[in-house]
VEXDREN-2710 file (C-alpha; in Angstrom, 1 decimal):
% VEXDREN-2710
k/r/px/py/pz
1/GLU/55.9/-22.2/-83.9
2/LYS/52.5/-21.2/-85.1
3/LEU/53.7/-21.9/-88.7
4/GLY/54.9/-25.4/-87.9
5/TYR/58.6/-24.8/-87.0
6/LYS/60.5/-25.8/-83.9
7/ALA/62.4/-22.6/-83.3
8/HIS/65.5/-22.3/-81.2
9/HIS/65.5/-19.3/-78.9
10/PHE/68.4/-17.7/-77.1
11/VAL/67.0/-18.0/-73.6
12/ASP/67.1/-21.8/-73.6
13/PRO/68.6/-23.0/-70.3
14/SER/69.3/-26.5/-71.7
15/HIS/71.9/-25.0/-74.1
16/ALA/73.2/-22.1/-71.9
17/ALA/76.3/-24.0/-70.7
18/GLN/77.3/-25.0/-74.3
19/TRP/76.8/-21.5/-75.6
20/ALA/79.0/-20.2/-72.7
21/GLN/81.7/-22.6/-73.8
22/TRP/81.3/-21.3/-77.4
23/ALA/81.7/-17.7/-76.0
24/GLU/84.9/-18.8/-74.3
25/GLY/86.2/-20.4/-77.5
26/ARG/86.0/-24.0/-76.3
27/VAL/83.2/-24.9/-78.7
28/SER/83.1/-24.0/-82.4
29/SER/80.2/-22.2/-84.2
30/GLU/80.0/-25.2/-86.4
31/ASP/79.4/-27.6/-83.5
32/MET/76.8/-25.3/-82.0
33/VAL/74.8/-25.2/-85.2
34/LYS/75.0/-29.0/-85.5
35/LEU/73.8/-29.4/-81.9
36/ILE/70.7/-27.3/-82.6
37/ALA/70.0/-29.3/-85.7
38/THR/70.5/-32.7/-84.1
39/GLU/68.1/-31.8/-81.3
40/GLY/65.3/-31.4/-83.9
41/TYR/65.1/-27.6/-84.2
42/THR/64.0/-26.5/-87.7
43/ALA/64.5/-22.8/-87.3
44/THR/66.5/-20.3/-85.3
45/ALA/64.5/-17.3/-83.9
46/GLY/65.7/-13.7/-84.4
47/ASP/67.9/-13.9/-81.3
48/ASN/71.6/-13.7/-80.8
49/PRO/73.9/-15.6/-81.0
50/THR/72.2/-17.6/-83.8
51/ALA/71.3/-14.4/-85.6
52/ASP/75.0/-13.5/-85.8
53/LEU/75.8/-17.0/-87.0
54/PHE/73.6/-16.9/-90.1
55/GLU/76.5/-17.5/-92.4
56/GLU/77.5/-20.7/-90.6
57/GLN/73.9/-21.9/-90.7
58/MET/73.7/-21.3/-94.4
59/ARG/77.0/-23.1/-94.9
60/GLN/75.7/-26.2/-93.2
61/PHE/72.2/-25.9/-94.8
62/PRO/72.6/-24.5/-98.3
63/ASN/68.8/-24.5/-98.9
64/ALA/68.1/-22.5/-95.8
65/ILE/66.1/-19.3/-96.1
66/VAL/66.7/-16.1/-94.1
67/ILE/64.2/-13.6/-92.7
68/LEU/65.8/-10.3/-91.9
69/SER/63.7/-8.5/-89.3
70/VAL/63.8/-4.7/-89.6
71/ARG/62.4/-1.6/-87.9
72/ASP/60.9/1.5/-89.5
73/THR/64.2/3.3/-88.8
74/GLY/67.6/2.6/-87.2
75/GLU/66.7/5.1/-84.5
76/GLN/63.7/3.0/-83.5
77/TRP/65.9/-0.1/-83.2
78/GLU/68.5/2.0/-81.2
79/THR/65.8/2.9/-78.7
80/SER/64.7/-0.7/-78.2
81/TRP/68.3/-1.9/-77.9
82/LYS/69.1/0.6/-75.1
83/THR/65.9/-0.3/-73.3
84/LEU/66.8/-4.0/-73.5
85/PHE/70.4/-3.6/-72.3
86/ASN/69.6/-1.1/-69.6
87/THR/67.5/-3.9/-68.2
88/LEU/69.9/-6.8/-68.8
89/TYR/72.8/-4.8/-67.3
90/ILE/71.0/-5.2/-63.9
91/THR/71.4/-9.0/-64.3
92/GLU/75.1/-8.8/-65.2
93/ARG/76.3/-6.6/-62.4
94/GLY/78.2/-8.3/-59.6
95/PHE/77.4/-8.1/-55.9
96/SER/78.4/-5.0/-54.0
97/PHE/77.2/-3.4/-50.8
98/THR/75.5/-0.7/-52.8
99/PHE/74.0/-3.1/-55.3
100/PRO/73.5/-6.5/-53.5
101/SER/72.7/-8.6/-56.5
102/PHE/73.0/-12.3/-56.2
103/LEU/72.2/-13.0/-59.9
104/GLN/75.8/-13.5/-61.0
105/PHE/76.2/-16.3/-58.4
106/ILE/73.7/-18.3/-60.5
107/PRO/75.4/-20.2/-63.3
108/LEU/72.6/-19.5/-65.9
109/PHE/73.0/-15.7/-65.5
110/ARG/76.8/-16.0/-65.8
111/HIS/76.4/-18.1/-69.0
112/LEU/74.0/-15.6/-70.5
113/LYS/76.3/-12.7/-69.8
114/ALA/79.2/-14.5/-71.5
115/ILE/77.1/-15.3/-74.5
116/ARG/75.8/-11.7/-74.9
117/GLY/79.4/-10.4/-74.8
118/LYS/79.9/-12.0/-78.3
119/MET/77.1/-10.1/-80.0
120/GLY/78.4/-8.0/-82.8
121/LEU/81.7/-9.8/-83.4
122/HIS/80.5/-10.7/-86.9
123/LEU/80.7/-6.9/-87.5
124/GLY/84.3/-6.7/-86.4
125/LEU/83.4/-5.3/-82.9
126/GLU/85.1/-6.1/-79.6
127/PRO/83.5/-8.3/-76.9
128/PHE/80.7/-6.4/-75.1
129/GLU/81.1/-3.4/-77.4
130/LEU/77.7/-3.8/-78.9
131/THR/75.9/-4.8/-75.7
132/HIS/77.4/-2.2/-73.3
133/GLY/80.1/-0.2/-75.1
134/TRP/77.6/2.0/-76.8
135/ARG/77.3/4.0/-73.6
136/THR/80.7/5.6/-74.4
137/LYS/80.1/6.0/-78.2
138/PRO/78.9/9.1/-80.0
139/GLN/75.2/9.5/-80.7
140/GLY/74.2/7.4/-83.7
141/TRP/76.8/4.7/-83.3
142/LEU/74.2/2.0/-82.6
143/VAL/72.2/3.1/-85.7
144/GLU/75.4/2.5/-87.7
145/GLN/75.7/-1.0/-86.4
146/TYR/72.1/-1.7/-87.2
147/HIS/72.6/-0.7/-90.8
148/ALA/75.9/-2.6/-91.0
149/HIS/74.3/-5.8/-89.9
150/ASN/71.4/-5.4/-92.3
151/ALA/73.8/-4.6/-95.2
152/LEU/75.9/-7.7/-94.4
153/VAL/72.9/-10.0/-94.5
154/THR/71.6/-8.4/-97.7
155/LYS/75.0/-8.8/-99.3
156/THR/75.6/-12.3/-98.2
157/VAL/72.2/-14.0/-98.6
158/PRO/71.0/-14.7/-102.2
159/PRO/67.9/-12.5/-103.0
160/GLU/65.7/-15.5/-103.6
161/LYS/66.4/-16.8/-100.1
162/LEU/66.0/-13.6/-98.3
163/LEU/62.9/-11.8/-96.9
164/THR/63.3/-8.4/-95.4
165/PHE/60.4/-8.2/-93.0
166/ASN/58.8/-5.6/-90.7
167/VAL/56.5/-7.2/-88.1
168/LYS/53.9/-4.4/-88.8
169/GLU/53.4/-6.1/-92.2
170/GLY/51.7/-9.0/-90.5
171/TRP/51.3/-12.6/-91.6
172/ALA/50.8/-12.1/-95.4
173/PRO/54.4/-11.5/-96.7
174/LEU/55.9/-13.9/-94.1
175/CYS/53.5/-16.8/-95.0
176/ALA/53.9/-16.2/-98.7
177/PHE/57.7/-16.4/-98.4
178/LEU/57.5/-19.6/-96.3
179/GLY/54.8/-21.2/-98.4
180/LYS/52.4/-21.4/-95.4
181/GLU/48.8/-20.6/-94.9
182/VAL/47.9/-17.5/-93.0
183/PRO/46.8/-18.4/-89.5
184/ASN/43.3/-17.4/-88.5
185/GLU/44.5/-15.2/-85.7
186/PRO/46.1/-11.8/-85.3
187/PHE/49.8/-11.4/-85.8
188/PRO/51.6/-11.4/-82.4
189/ASN/52.3/-7.8/-81.3
190/ALA/53.9/-7.6/-77.9
191/ASN/55.0/-4.3/-76.4
192/ASP/58.6/-5.3/-75.8
193/GLY/59.6/-1.8/-74.4
194/ALA/56.9/-1.9/-71.8
195/ASN/57.7/-5.5/-70.8
196/MET/61.4/-4.6/-70.4
197/ARG/60.6/-1.7/-68.2
198/ARG/58.4/-3.9/-66.0
199/MET/61.1/-6.5/-65.8
200/ARG/63.7/-3.9/-64.8
201/ALA/61.5/-2.6/-62.0
202/SER/60.9/-6.1/-60.8
203/LEU/64.6/-7.0/-60.8
204/ILE/65.5/-3.9/-58.8
205/VAL/62.9/-4.8/-56.2
206/VAL/64.2/-8.4/-55.9
207/ILE/67.9/-7.2/-55.7
208/TYR/67.3/-4.7/-52.9
209/ALA/64.6/-6.7/-51.1
210/TRP/66.1/-10.1/-50.7
211/ILE/68.5/-9.2/-47.8
212/PRO/65.9/-7.6/-45.5
213/ALA/63.4/-10.3/-46.5
214/SER/65.9/-13.0/-45.5
215/VAL/66.7/-11.2/-42.2
216/LEU/63.0/-10.9/-41.4
217/LEU/62.4/-14.5/-42.2
218/GLY/65.3/-15.5/-39.9
219/VAL/64.0/-13.4/-37.1
220/VAL/60.5/-14.8/-37.5
221/THR/61.9/-18.4/-37.6
222/TRP/64.1/-17.8/-34.6
223/SER/61.2/-16.3/-32.6
224/ALA/59.0/-19.3/-33.5
225/ILE/61.7/-21.8/-32.4
226/LYS/62.2/-19.9/-29.1
227/GLY/58.4/-20.0/-28.6
228/THR/58.4/-23.7/-29.1
229/TRP/61.1/-24.3/-26.6
230/LYS/59.4/-22.2/-24.0
231/ALA/56.1/-24.0/-24.6
232/ALA/57.6/-27.5/-24.3
233/PRO/57.1/-29.1/-20.9
234/LEU/60.2/-30.0/-18.9
235/LEU/60.4/-33.7/-18.1
236/LYS/61.6/-34.4/-14.6
237/PRO/63.3/-37.6/-13.8
238/THR/61.1/-40.0/-11.8
END
């Protein structure tokens, strides 16, 4: 956005239901890309599912350019992926007596779970294999998927339309590729791992605290009502 684009991000509640229909096979990739374009978006951020649909976007917009975001090593990406999905797994688990999560009763969270299940299908993977199946895979499997995705992008996108970009490079190569002036401010550098760990801790607190908190609220409310009844004067008939 700082460079003048209206970017579509994955966590967009206004499109969650449509993306869930896409995940269920009821809406096509072509229609989803058209929806994004007709609503005025001029770029798709590096989130799934739009990152996996880069070929469909290029088919509809032949002059589109692609930025392939990379890490220093595949192992570094693997670590961040595991941190991310160890957090998101909490939002995707159903309710049980040992894990009293209410999140999957909320349509938005159900939609997001369905959408994430389609990540990696462009690599020939099964639903949810990339997001959670890695837990049963041998060490290094995620690194292989990272390199497979990058290789597919590099093979598919014409070199003159592709920038392979590491965020530690800052504004200069990105702005040069896009033909934009370098902003007079530092390049964003959020600590995603730390943010995810804080989010995970917060989610666990909410999941385990909402039942006792609700019970306590009910007790307090009932006590207040009883107190009101006792304090109210009795009206005797005249």
